[in-house]
C-alpha positions as CSV (number, residue, x, y, z in Angstrom):
1,M,11.3,-40.4,-19.9
2,I,7.6,-40.8,-19.0
3,R,6.7,-41.2,-15.3
4,N,3.6,-43.5,-15.7
5,N,3.5,-44.1,-11.9
6,L,3.0,-40.4,-11.2
7,R,0.3,-37.7,-11.7
8,N,0.4,-34.0,-10.5
9,V,-3.1,-32.5,-10.0
10,A,-4.5,-29.3,-8.6
11,I,-8.1,-28.9,-7.3
12,I,-9.5,-25.5,-8.3
13,A,-12.9,-23.9,-7.5
14,H,-14.8,-21.0,-6.1
15,V,-14.8,-20.4,-2.4
16,D,-16.9,-22.9,-0.4
17,H,-17.5,-25.3,-3.3
18,G,-15.9,-28.2,-1.4
19,K,-12.2,-28.5,-2.5
20,T,-10.8,-29.2,1.0
21,T,-13.6,-31.6,1.9
22,L,-12.9,-33.5,-1.4
23,V,-9.1,-33.7,-0.6
24,N,-10.0,-35.1,2.8
25,E,-12.0,-37.9,1.2
26,L,-9.3,-38.6,-1.4
27,L,-6.7,-38.9,1.4
28,K,-9.0,-41.3,3.4
29,Q,-9.7,-43.5,0.4
30,G,-6.1,-43.3,-0.9
31,G,-4.9,-44.9,2.3
32,A,-3.3,-41.9,3.9
33,F,-4.8,-42.7,7.3
34,R,-5.0,-45.8,9.4
35,E,-8.4,-47.5,9.4
36,N,-9.1,-46.6,13.0
37,Q,-7.5,-43.1,12.9
38,V,-9.6,-40.1,14.0
39,V,-9.4,-37.5,11.3
40,A,-10.6,-33.9,11.6
41,D,-12.9,-32.4,9.0
42,R,-11.0,-30.4,6.4
43,V,-7.7,-31.7,7.7
44,M,-5.8,-29.7,5.0
45,D,-6.9,-26.4,6.6
46,S,-4.2,-26.6,9.3
47,N,-4.0,-22.9,10.0
48,D,-6.3,-21.7,13.0
49,L,-7.7,-18.9,10.8
50,E,-8.5,-21.3,8.0
51,R,-10.4,-23.6,10.4
52,E,-12.3,-20.6,12.0
53,R,-13.4,-19.0,8.8
54,G,-13.9,-22.2,6.8
55,I,-11.7,-21.0,3.9
56,T,-8.4,-22.1,2.5
57,I,-5.8,-19.3,2.6
58,L,-2.6,-21.1,1.6
59,A,-2.1,-23.7,-1.2
60,K,-1.0,-27.0,0.3
61,N,0.6,-30.2,-1.1
62,T,-0.4,-33.7,-0.3
63,A,-0.1,-37.1,-2.0
64,V,-2.1,-40.4,-2.2
65,T,-1.4,-43.7,-3.9
66,Y,-4.0,-45.4,-6.1
67,N,-3.1,-48.7,-7.9
68,D,0.6,-48.0,-7.5
69,V,0.3,-44.6,-9.1
70,K,1.3,-41.7,-6.8
71,I,-1.0,-38.7,-7.1
72,N,0.4,-35.4,-5.9
73,I,-2.6,-33.2,-5.1
74,V,-2.5,-29.4,-4.5
75,D,-5.4,-27.9,-2.6
76,T,-5.8,-24.3,-3.6
77,P,-7.6,-21.3,-2.1
78,G,-11.0,-20.4,-3.6
79,H,-11.1,-16.8,-2.4
80,A,-10.2,-14.2,-5.0
81,D,-7.8,-12.3,-2.7
82,F,-5.5,-15.4,-2.6
83,G,-5.4,-15.8,-6.4
84,G,-1.7,-15.3,-6.4
85,E,-1.4,-18.6,-4.6
86,V,-3.5,-20.3,-7.4
87,E,-1.6,-18.7,-10.3
88,R,1.8,-20.0,-9.4
89,I,0.7,-23.4,-8.1
90,L,-0.7,-24.2,-11.5
91,K,2.8,-24.3,-12.8
92,M,3.5,-27.4,-10.7
93,V,0.7,-29.6,-12.2
94,D,-0.3,-31.3,-15.4
95,G,-4.1,-31.2,-15.0
96,V,-6.8,-29.6,-12.9
97,I,-10.0,-30.9,-11.2
98,L,-12.6,-28.1,-11.6
99,L,-15.1,-28.4,-8.7
100,V,-18.5,-26.6,-9.2
101,D,-21.4,-26.5,-6.7
102,S,-24.4,-28.3,-8.1
103,Y,-26.7,-25.4,-7.2
104,E,-24.6,-22.2,-7.5
105,G,-22.8,-23.2,-10.7
106,P,-19.8,-21.3,-12.0
107,M,-19.0,-18.2,-9.9
108,P,-16.5,-15.3,-10.4
109,Q,-13.5,-17.2,-9.0
110,T,-14.4,-20.3,-11.0
111,R,-13.9,-18.2,-14.1
112,F,-10.6,-16.7,-12.8
113,V,-8.9,-19.9,-11.9
114,L,-10.2,-21.8,-14.9
115,Q,-8.9,-19.1,-17.2
116,H,-5.3,-19.5,-15.9
117,A,-5.5,-23.3,-16.2
118,L,-6.7,-23.1,-19.8
119,E,-3.9,-20.6,-20.7
120,L,-1.4,-23.2,-19.5
121,N,-3.1,-25.8,-21.7
122,H,-4.0,-28.0,-18.7
123,K,-6.4,-30.9,-19.1
124,V,-9.6,-30.5,-17.0
125,I,-11.8,-32.9,-15.2
126,I,-15.1,-31.3,-14.3
127,V,-16.6,-32.4,-11.0
128,V,-20.1,-31.2,-10.1
129,N,-20.0,-31.4,-6.3
130,K,-22.7,-31.4,-3.5
131,I,-25.0,-33.6,-5.7
132,D,-26.9,-34.5,-2.6
133,R,-28.2,-31.0,-2.1
134,P,-32.0,-30.9,-2.2
135,D,-31.9,-27.9,-4.6
136,A,-29.2,-29.4,-6.9
137,R,-29.6,-28.8,-10.6
138,P,-26.7,-30.8,-12.1
139,D,-27.7,-30.8,-15.8
140,D,-28.1,-27.0,-15.8
141,V,-24.7,-26.6,-14.1
142,V,-22.9,-28.8,-16.6
143,N,-24.3,-26.6,-19.4
144,E,-23.2,-23.4,-17.6
145,V,-19.7,-24.9,-17.2
146,L,-19.5,-25.7,-20.9
147,E,-20.7,-22.1,-21.7
148,L,-17.9,-20.8,-19.5
149,L,-15.3,-23.0,-21.3
150,L,-16.6,-21.6,-24.7
151,D,-16.4,-18.1,-23.3
152,L,-12.8,-18.6,-22.3
153,N,-11.8,-20.0,-25.7
154,A,-11.1,-23.5,-24.5
155,T,-9.7,-26.0,-27.0
156,D,-11.8,-28.8,-28.5
157,E,-10.1,-31.3,-26.1
158,Q,-10.9,-29.1,-23.1
159,L,-14.5,-28.8,-24.2
160,D,-14.7,-32.7,-24.3
161,S,-13.5,-32.9,-20.6
162,P,-14.9,-35.8,-18.6
163,V,-17.7,-34.8,-16.2
164,L,-18.2,-36.5,-12.9
165,F,-20.9,-36.0,-10.2
166,A,-19.8,-36.1,-6.6
167,S,-20.7,-35.6,-3.0
168,A,-17.4,-34.8,-1.3
169,R,-18.9,-34.9,2.1
170,A,-20.2,-38.4,1.5
171,G,-17.0,-39.4,-0.3
172,T,-18.8,-40.7,-3.5
173,A,-18.4,-40.0,-7.2
174,S,-20.2,-41.3,-10.3
175,L,-20.6,-40.7,-14.0
176,S,-24.3,-39.9,-13.7
177,P,-26.1,-37.4,-11.4
178,Y,-28.8,-40.0,-10.8
179,D,-26.6,-42.9,-9.8
180,E,-27.8,-43.9,-6.3
181,N,-25.3,-46.8,-6.0
182,A,-22.2,-44.7,-5.8
183,T,-20.2,-45.8,-2.7
184,D,-16.7,-44.3,-3.2
185,L,-14.4,-42.0,-5.2
186,K,-13.1,-44.8,-7.5
187,P,-14.5,-43.1,-10.7
188,L,-12.6,-39.9,-9.8
189,F,-9.3,-41.8,-9.1
190,E,-9.7,-43.7,-12.4
191,S,-10.3,-40.5,-14.3
192,I,-7.2,-38.9,-12.8
193,V,-5.0,-41.8,-13.7
194,N,-6.4,-42.4,-17.2
195,Y,-7.2,-38.9,-18.4
196,F,-4.3,-36.8,-17.1
197,D,-1.0,-37.2,-18.8
198,P,2.0,-38.5,-16.8
199,P,4.9,-36.1,-16.3
200,Q,7.7,-36.5,-18.9
201,G,11.1,-35.0,-19.5
202,E,14.8,-35.8,-19.8
203,D,16.2,-37.3,-16.6
204,E,19.7,-37.5,-18.1
205,E,19.8,-33.7,-18.9
206,P,21.1,-31.1,-16.4
207,L,18.8,-30.3,-13.4
208,Q,16.1,-27.6,-13.7
209,M,13.4,-26.9,-11.1
210,L,11.0,-23.9,-10.8
211,V,10.3,-22.8,-7.3
212,S,6.6,-22.3,-7.0
213,A,6.1,-22.0,-3.3
214,I,8.2,-21.2,-0.2
215,D,7.8,-22.7,3.3
216,Y,9.6,-21.4,6.3
217,N,11.1,-23.2,9.3
218,D,12.9,-21.7,12.3
219,Y,15.5,-24.5,12.2
220,V,16.4,-24.7,8.5
221,G,15.2,-21.3,7.2
222,R,13.5,-21.2,3.8
223,I,12.3,-24.3,2.1
224,A,11.8,-24.2,-1.7
225,I,8.9,-26.2,-3.1
226,G,8.6,-27.0,-6.8
227,R,8.5,-29.6,-9.5
228,I,11.5,-30.9,-11.2
229,E,11.2,-30.1,-14.9
230,R,14.4,-31.7,-16.1
231,G,17.2,-33.9,-14.8
232,T,17.7,-35.5,-11.4
233,M,18.2,-33.9,-8.0
234,K,20.4,-35.6,-5.3
235,Q,21.0,-34.8,-1.7
236,G,24.3,-32.9,-1.2
237,Q,24.3,-31.7,-4.9
238,E,25.8,-28.4,-5.9
239,I,23.2,-26.1,-7.5
240,V,22.9,-22.6,-8.9
241,L,19.9,-20.3,-8.1
242,A,18.9,-18.3,-11.1
243,D,16.3,-15.6,-11.7
244,Y,14.6,-15.4,-15.1
245,H,14.2,-11.6,-14.9
246,Q,17.9,-11.2,-13.8
247,S,17.0,-9.0,-10.9
248,R,20.0,-10.3,-9.0
249,P,23.1,-12.3,-9.7
250,N,23.1,-16.1,-9.7
251,L,23.7,-17.7,-6.3
252,R,25.6,-20.9,-5.6
253,A,24.1,-23.3,-3.0
254,K,23.9,-26.9,-1.9
255,V,20.9,-29.2,-1.5
256,V,21.1,-30.1,2.2
257,T,17.9,-32.1,2.6
258,M,15.1,-33.1,0.3
259,Y,11.5,-34.2,1.1
260,Q,8.6,-35.6,-0.9
261,F,5.0,-35.2,0.1
262,D,3.3,-38.3,1.5
263,G,-0.2,-38.1,2.9
264,L,-0.2,-35.2,5.3
265,G,3.5,-35.4,6.0
266,R,6.9,-35.2,4.3
267,S,9.3,-38.0,4.1
268,P,13.1,-37.4,3.5
269,I,14.5,-38.7,0.2
270,E,18.0,-38.9,-1.3
271,S,17.1,-38.3,-5.0
272,A,14.2,-37.2,-7.2
273,S,13.7,-37.0,-10.9
274,V,11.5,-35.4,-13.6
275,G,7.9,-34.7,-12.5
276,D,8.5,-35.1,-8.7
277,I,7.2,-32.3,-6.5
278,V,9.8,-31.9,-3.8
279,A,10.7,-29.6,-0.8
280,V,14.3,-28.6,-0.6
281,S,16.1,-27.0,2.4
282,G,19.5,-25.4,2.5
283,V,19.0,-22.9,-0.3
284,E,19.2,-19.5,1.4
285,N,17.7,-16.4,-0.2
286,V,15.5,-18.5,-2.5
287,N,12.5,-16.6,-3.8
288,I,9.3,-17.8,-5.5
289,G,9.9,-17.8,-9.3
290,D,13.6,-18.7,-9.0
291,T,15.0,-21.7,-10.9
292,I,17.3,-24.3,-9.3
293,C,19.8,-25.3,-12.0
294,A,22.8,-27.5,-12.4
295,P,26.0,-25.5,-12.4
296,T,26.8,-26.8,-15.9
297,A,23.6,-25.4,-17.5
298,V,22.2,-22.3,-15.8
299,E,18.9,-21.9,-17.7
300,P,16.2,-20.1,-15.7
301,L,12.6,-20.9,-16.5
302,P,10.0,-18.2,-17.2
303,F,7.7,-17.5,-14.2
304,V,4.0,-16.8,-14.5
305,K,3.3,-13.1,-14.0
306,I,1.4,-12.6,-10.8
307,S,-1.5,-10.2,-11.0
308,E,-0.7,-6.8,-9.5
309,P,-2.2,-5.6,-6.2
310,T,-5.3,-3.5,-6.5
311,M,-5.6,-2.1,-3.0
312,E,-3.3,-0.6,-0.3
313,M,-3.4,0.3,3.3
314,T,-1.0,2.1,5.6
315,F,0.3,0.2,8.6
316,L,1.5,2.5,11.4
317,V,3.2,2.1,14.7
318,N,0.6,2.3,17.5
319,N,0.8,5.8,19.1
320,S,-2.5,5.8,21.0
321,P,-2.6,6.5,24.8
322,F,-2.9,2.7,25.4
323,A,0.1,1.9,23.2
324,G,2.4,-0.9,24.4
325,K,0.0,-2.2,27.1
326,E,-1.2,-5.3,25.3
327,G,1.3,-6.3,22.6
328,K,4.7,-7.9,22.6
329,F,6.0,-6.3,19.4
330,V,5.3,-2.6,19.3
331,T,8.3,-0.8,17.6
332,S,8.7,0.3,14.0
333,R,11.6,-2.1,13.7
334,N,9.4,-5.0,14.8
335,L,6.7,-3.9,12.3
336,R,9.1,-3.5,9.4
337,E,10.7,-6.9,10.0
338,R,7.4,-8.7,10.1
339,L,6.0,-7.1,7.0
340,F,9.1,-7.8,4.9
341,R,9.2,-11.4,6.2
342,E,5.7,-11.8,4.8
343,L,7.0,-10.9,1.4
344,L,9.1,-14.0,1.4
345,K,6.1,-16.3,1.0
346,D,3.3,-14.1,-0.3
347,V,4.0,-13.1,-3.9
348,S,0.8,-10.9,-4.2
349,L,1.9,-8.6,-1.5
350,R,3.9,-5.3,-1.8
351,V,5.4,-3.3,1.1
352,E,6.8,0.2,0.6
353,E,8.5,2.4,3.1
354,T,7.2,5.9,3.5
355,D,8.9,9.2,4.3
356,T,8.5,8.3,8.0
357,T,9.9,5.3,9.7
358,E,6.6,4.9,11.6
359,A,4.4,4.0,8.6
360,F,4.5,1.5,5.7
361,N,2.2,1.2,2.7
362,V,1.1,-2.4,2.2
363,S,-0.6,-3.4,-1.1
364,G,-2.6,-6.6,-1.6
365,R,-5.3,-8.2,-3.7
366,G,-8.3,-7.2,-1.6
367,E,-9.6,-6.5,1.9
368,M,-9.7,-10.2,2.8
369,H,-6.0,-10.6,1.7
370,L,-4.9,-7.7,3.9
371,S,-7.2,-8.5,6.9
372,I,-5.8,-12.0,7.1
373,L,-2.3,-10.5,7.3
374,I,-3.5,-8.1,10.1
375,E,-5.2,-11.0,12.0
376,N,-2.1,-13.2,11.8
377,M,0.1,-10.4,13.0
378,R,-2.3,-9.6,15.9
379,R,-2.2,-13.3,17.0
380,E,1.6,-13.3,16.9
381,G,1.7,-10.4,19.5
382,Y,2.0,-7.4,17.2
383,E,0.4,-4.1,18.1
384,F,-0.1,-1.5,15.3
385,Q,-2.6,0.7,13.5
386,V,-4.1,0.5,10.0
387,S,-5.7,3.1,7.8
388,T,-8.8,2.8,5.6
389,P,-8.2,0.7,2.4
390,R,-7.5,2.7,-0.8
391,V,-7.6,1.5,-4.4
392,L,-4.5,1.7,-6.6
393,L,-5.1,3.9,-9.6
394,K,-3.2,3.5,-12.9
395,E,-2.7,5.8,-15.9
396,I,-3.5,3.9,-19.1
397,D,-3.3,5.8,-22.5
398,G,-3.3,9.1,-20.6
399,K,-6.5,8.3,-18.7
400,K,-6.9,7.8,-15.0
401,C,-8.1,4.2,-14.5
402,E,-9.3,2.3,-11.5
403,P,-9.7,-1.5,-10.7
404,M,-13.1,-3.0,-11.4
405,E,-14.7,-6.1,-9.9
406,R,-16.9,-8.7,-11.5
407,L,-19.6,-9.0,-8.8
408,V,-22.2,-11.8,-8.6
409,V,-25.1,-11.6,-6.1
410,D,-27.6,-14.3,-5.4
411,I,-30.6,-12.8,-3.6
412,P,-34.3,-13.4,-2.8
413,E,-36.7,-11.7,-5.2
414,D,-38.0,-9.2,-2.7
415,A,-34.5,-7.8,-2.1
416,M,-33.9,-6.9,-5.8
417,G,-35.1,-3.3,-5.6
418,S,-32.8,-2.3,-2.7
419,V,-29.8,-4.1,-4.2
420,M,-30.3,-2.5,-7.6
421,E,-30.6,1.0,-6.0
422,K,-27.4,0.6,-4.0
423,M,-25.6,-0.7,-7.1
424,G,-26.6,2.4,-9.1
425,V,-25.3,4.7,-6.4
426,R,-22.0,2.8,-6.4
427,K,-21.6,3.0,-10.2
428,G,-22.3,-0.7,-10.8
429,E,-23.3,-1.7,-14.3
430,M,-25.5,-4.8,-14.7
431,Q,-24.2,-7.5,-17.1
432,S,-26.8,-10.3,-16.7
433,M,-29.8,-11.4,-14.7
434,N,-31.0,-15.0,-14.2
435,T,-33.9,-16.4,-12.2
436,V,-33.3,-19.7,-10.4
437,G,-36.5,-20.7,-8.5
438,N,-37.5,-17.9,-6.2
439,R,-34.0,-16.4,-6.2
440,I,-32.3,-14.0,-8.7
441,K,-28.7,-14.1,-9.8
442,L,-27.3,-10.7,-10.9
443,E,-23.9,-9.9,-12.3
444,F,-22.3,-6.5,-12.2
445,I,-19.1,-4.7,-13.2
446,I,-18.4,-2.3,-10.3
447,P,-15.5,-0.2,-9.1
448,T,-13.5,-1.9,-6.3
449,R,-14.0,1.2,-4.1
450,G,-17.7,0.9,-4.7
451,L,-17.7,-2.3,-2.6
452,F,-16.0,-0.7,0.4
453,G,-18.5,-0.8,3.3
454,Y,-21.2,-2.5,1.2
455,R,-21.1,-6.1,2.5
456,S,-22.7,-5.4,5.8
457,E,-25.4,-3.2,4.1
458,F,-26.0,-6.0,1.6
459,L,-26.6,-8.6,4.4
460,T,-29.1,-6.1,6.0
461,D,-30.9,-5.5,2.7
462,T,-31.2,-9.2,2.0
463,K,-32.1,-10.1,5.6
464,G,-29.0,-12.3,5.8
465,E,-30.1,-14.5,2.8
466,G,-27.9,-12.9,0.1
467,I,-24.7,-14.3,-1.3
468,L,-22.1,-11.8,-2.6
469,T,-18.9,-12.7,-4.4
470,S,-16.5,-10.7,-6.5
471,V,-13.2,-11.1,-8.4
472,F,-10.9,-8.5,-10.0
473,D,-12.0,-8.0,-13.7
474,S,-9.9,-5.2,-15.3
475,Y,-8.8,-1.5,-15.1
476,Q,-11.3,1.0,-16.6
477,P,-11.5,4.8,-16.7
478,Y,-12.3,6.4,-13.3
479,K,-16.0,6.4,-12.7
480,G,-16.3,9.6,-10.6
481,D,-17.1,10.1,-6.9
482,I,-18.8,7.4,-5.0
483,P,-20.4,8.4,-1.6
484,R,-18.9,6.5,1.3
485,R,-20.4,6.6,4.7
486,N,-23.2,9.2,5.2
487,T,-23.0,9.0,9.0
488,G,-20.6,10.6,11.5
489,S,-18.9,9.1,14.5
490,L,-19.5,9.3,18.3
491,I,-16.1,10.3,19.7
492,A,-15.0,9.9,23.3
493,H,-14.3,13.2,25.1
494,E,-12.0,12.0,27.8
495,T,-9.8,9.1,28.9
496,G,-11.3,6.7,31.5
497,D,-13.6,3.8,31.8
498,S,-17.1,3.9,30.2
499,T,-20.0,3.9,32.6
500,T,-23.6,2.6,32.3
501,Y,-24.8,6.1,33.1
502,G,-22.6,7.8,30.5
503,I,-23.7,5.3,27.7
504,F,-27.4,5.5,28.7
505,N,-27.4,9.3,28.3
506,I,-26.0,9.3,24.7
507,Q,-27.3,6.0,23.2
508,N,-30.1,7.9,21.5
509,L,-27.5,9.8,19.4
510,G,-26.6,6.7,17.4
511,V,-25.4,3.1,17.6
512,M,-22.9,2.3,20.4
513,F,-19.7,0.2,19.8
514,I,-18.8,-0.4,23.4
515,D,-20.1,-1.9,26.7
516,P,-19.8,-0.3,30.1
517,A,-16.5,-0.6,32.0
518,V,-14.4,-0.5,28.8
519,P,-11.3,1.7,28.9
520,V,-11.5,4.5,26.4
521,Y,-9.3,7.5,25.5
522,A,-10.1,11.0,24.1
523,G,-10.4,10.7,20.3
524,M,-11.5,7.1,20.3
525,L,-14.7,6.1,18.4
526,V,-17.4,4.7,20.7
527,G,-20.3,4.6,18.3
528,E,-21.8,5.7,15.0
529,A,-23.8,8.9,15.0
530,S,-27.2,9.0,13.4
531,K,-26.4,12.4,11.8
532,S,-23.7,13.1,9.2
533,D,-21.5,15.1,11.6
534,D,-19.1,13.8,14.2
535,I,-20.4,14.2,17.8
536,V,-18.0,14.4,20.9
537,V,-19.6,12.6,23.8
538,N,-18.7,11.7,27.4
539,V,-19.2,8.0,28.0
540,C,-17.2,8.2,31.2
541,K,-19.7,10.4,32.9
542,K,-20.6,9.3,36.5
543,K,-23.9,10.1,38.3
544,H,-23.5,12.8,40.9
545,M,-23.9,11.5,44.5
546,T,-27.0,13.1,46.2
547,A,-28.4,12.8,49.7
548,I,-31.6,11.2,48.3
549,R,-31.2,7.8,46.8
550,S,-34.2,5.8,45.6
551,A,-33.8,2.0,45.8
552,G,-33.3,0.3,42.4
553,K,-33.1,3.6,40.4
554,D,-29.7,2.7,38.8
555,E,-30.9,-0.7,37.8
556,A,-33.6,0.9,35.6
557,L,-31.0,2.1,33.1
558,R,-31.5,-0.1,30.1
559,L,-28.8,-0.2,27.5
560,V,-29.2,-1.2,23.8
561,P,-26.7,-4.0,23.0
562,P,-23.7,-2.5,21.2
563,R,-22.6,-3.3,17.6
564,K,-19.6,-5.6,17.7
565,M,-17.5,-5.4,14.5
566,S,-15.2,-7.9,12.9
567,L,-11.9,-6.7,11.6
568,E,-13.2,-6.5,8.0
569,Q,-16.3,-4.6,9.1
570,A,-14.1,-2.1,11.0
571,L,-11.8,-1.6,7.9
572,E,-14.9,-1.0,5.8
573,Y,-16.5,1.3,8.3
574,I,-13.7,3.8,9.1
575,A,-13.5,7.1,7.2
576,D,-10.3,8.6,5.7
577,D,-9.5,10.5,8.9
578,E,-9.8,7.4,11.1
579,L,-7.7,4.4,12.0
580,V,-8.2,0.9,13.4
581,E,-5.9,0.2,16.4
582,V,-5.1,-3.6,16.5
583,T,-3.6,-5.3,19.5
584,P,-3.5,-9.0,20.5
585,V,-6.3,-8.3,23.0
586,S,-8.4,-5.4,21.6
587,M,-9.5,-3.7,18.4
588,R,-10.3,0.0,18.7
589,L,-11.5,2.6,16.2
590,R,-10.0,6.1,16.6
591,K,-9.5,9.4,14.9
592,K,-6.1,10.1,13.4
593,I,-5.9,13.3,15.3
594,L,-7.0,12.6,18.9
595,D,-7.2,16.2,20.1
596,H,-10.7,17.7,19.5
597,G,-9.5,21.3,19.3
598,M,-6.9,20.5,16.7
599,R,-9.4,18.5,14.6
600,M,-11.8,21.5,14.6
601,R,-9.0,23.9,13.5
602,I,-8.0,21.6,10.6
603,Q,-11.6,21.2,9.6
604,F,-12.2,25.0,9.8
605,Q,-9.1,25.7,7.6
606,G,-10.2,23.1,5.1
607,K,-13.6,24.9,4.6
608,K,-11.9,28.2,4.0
């Protein structure tokens, strides 16, 4: 059976190359909205964090209709840390639209997602986006994409992929970069319908559906999302849940409700057949990678191997003097339940219990991956502490190996010297260098731990004009020690509220992190010292009352504005003996051991 009225497509690209904006326009021109409907920009980024950061974190399904052909579209994340989302979503589709920025060209994540699509033998439509940029160089970018396809051992058919030129923001596409008469996305719709193969399979055979994504709803529990590979699924049907790796026994269940994707919503259906992407509720304990089978033929499908985590952090119960004042969920039981619940929908995450009930080791694909989890938990009312990120080492052929990143930097020419110097210190090996106008594009292979704390330095070195992107490359033999931070911390001496007088007296020792009238506790970090050693300071110091007061003397105290860190910057900044305390209201940096005397004793014993 061939489903000529259906196409399943994923849009893949590097971060910020315009995937979500393109889906927005496909929905508009595919009739998903009323003519007078007010539609938000990047309507697929429904999560608050996604809208704030301008990135897609979760893969999402939608569908449009063009000339009576239903097109299921999956919008995928572009950031390397959410690659696990992309890898499994590709199992649901028959072709991919590869989106490439008309100036930046193929970037590290472009290579990563394209490699997975080619391994699955998917057909590719290349779309050069942002063609209306003043610095666009479409012809060069097309050549760079073809070189990338050759580099990834694409088949002859994949090398002959159709190329379109689009402006997702303007909602136009054409077959030539110099076509000024383009008015809509019709050429892209036509290419999807004519070039991608329709789904096909045996609808008379027993049911088989691979679960590629999980949604969760407080009313119905877990919702399995996947594509029907074989047979027909009906509401109320008895099914068996099977795991290809046989990590658990088969489970019997029943299809309670079924939904298909329609525009931005889901509409209930009573049956679905080969090629349909559906959401199914009523199947308890379903996991990503399971196969929903007919009881008469339990044949689980192989599931794509998700890349292993490369980085871990320790999540701890908050035990600071301010613990429990700002959060709703503060106990180890709350923390444990929330972390293990995240595993149900995030296949790239690992959570391990430690020898204490107060701490959990959480492994992920990168700092962004773990910081998004931390930010989500903070917004939900959780209060906890996290350690500095650590890379996960492996032993390969008897050698200690560490994860390496493929790093691409796009910088102004005058910043090249400082960037090259920093890369040398951090064990980066240059792979290529290209000049585009007055900017230089450098590619390095660098240890993952070499990037810890570098992003903020990089922005300073390039005066905010540099672009830095990286993606996991491979495991290679350990490269030796890499110096982390070469500055110490300014540590609060006592608990109380910071004062203008106290901060004024110590701000010449380094860079402050706090304003006046901020509650602090002994052992909390209040600034970065300009020297390499930690300095204990009293930011709560008050001016002694004297009989002689000069008018306006207090107003003369001028404070340097403090450095306010984002969560990622805080995680990059802290040393091994420091933690980040995260609550729904505040983010504080602190020493693991708050007592100054005990810290000194441990430091003295370590030097012996």
